[in-house]
C-alpha positions as CSV (number, residue, x, y, z in Angstrom):
1,X,0.0,0.0,0.0
2,X,2.9,2.4,0.8
3,X,4.5,1.7,-2.5
4,X,1.3,2.6,-4.4
5,X,0.8,5.7,-2.3
6,X,4.4,7.0,-2.8
7,X,4.2,6.1,-6.5
8,X,0.9,7.9,-6.9
9,X,2.3,10.9,-5.0
10,X,5.4,11.0,-7.2
11,X,3.2,10.8,-10.3
12,X,1.0,13.7,-9.2
13,X,4.1,15.8,-8.4
14,X,5.6,15.0,-11.8
15,X,2.4,15.9,-13.5
16,X,2.1,19.2,-11.6
17,X,5.7,20.1,-12.4
18,X,5.2,19.4,-16.1
19,X,2.0,21.5,-16.0
20,X,3.7,24.4,-14.3
21,X,6.6,24.3,-16.7
22,X,4.1,24.3,-19.6
23,X,2.2,27.3,-18.3
24,X,5.5,29.3,-17.8
25,X,6.8,28.5,-21.3
26,X,3.6,29.2,-23.1
27,X,3.0,32.4,-21.2
28,X,6.5,33.7,-21.9
29,X,6.2,33.1,-25.6
30,X,2.9,35.0,-25.7
31,X,4.4,38.0,-23.8
32,X,7.4,38.1,-26.2
33,X,5.0,38.2,-29.2
34,X,3.3,41.3,-28.0
35,X,4.6,44.6,-29.5
36,X,6.6,46.7,-27.1
37,X,5.0,49.7,-25.3
38,X,5.8,53.2,-26.5
39,X,8.6,54.5,-24.2
40,X,6.5,57.5,-23.2
41,X,3.5,55.3,-22.2
42,X,5.8,52.9,-20.3
43,X,7.4,55.7,-18.4
44,X,4.0,57.2,-17.4
45,X,2.8,53.8,-16.3
46,X,5.9,53.2,-14.2
47,X,5.4,56.7,-12.6
48,X,1.9,55.6,-11.5
49,X,-0.3,57.5,-13.8
50,X,-3.7,55.8,-14.5
51,X,-4.0,54.4,-18.0
52,X,-7.2,56.5,-18.7
53,X,-5.2,59.7,-18.0
54,X,-2.5,58.6,-20.4
55,X,-5.0,57.8,-23.1
56,X,-6.6,61.2,-22.7
57,X,-3.2,63.0,-22.9
58,X,-2.1,61.1,-26.0
59,X,-5.4,61.7,-27.7
60,X,-5.1,65.4,-27.0
61,X,-1.6,65.6,-28.3
62,X,-2.6,63.7,-31.5
63,X,-5.6,66.1,-32.2
64,X,-3.5,69.3,-31.7
65,X,-1.5,68.9,-34.9
66,X,-3.2,69.7,-38.2
67,X,-2.4,67.4,-41.0
68,X,-2.6,68.3,-44.6
69,X,-4.9,66.3,-46.8
70,X,-4.0,65.3,-50.3
71,X,-6.2,68.1,-51.7
72,X,-4.2,70.7,-49.7
73,X,-1.0,69.8,-51.4
74,X,0.1,71.5,-54.6
75,X,-0.2,69.4,-57.8
76,X,3.5,69.1,-58.2
77,X,3.9,67.3,-54.8
78,X,1.3,64.6,-55.4
79,X,2.5,61.2,-56.2
């Protein structure tokens, strides 16, 4: 009975170790596939700013600049 119990316990421990290793390897690969954060966003997050505030600030910065449309360009500059 003791041999069966210790064998069963060893099997459960081995299965748990394999499962844990699988979770770690798969999770690491998924994280590495993600695109890196913008350095400015990463800095703001590390400084403790809430993500909503960062989004609002970036949206405000993006809407401040006026971009020329293709119809605003002279005919010589069009490709």
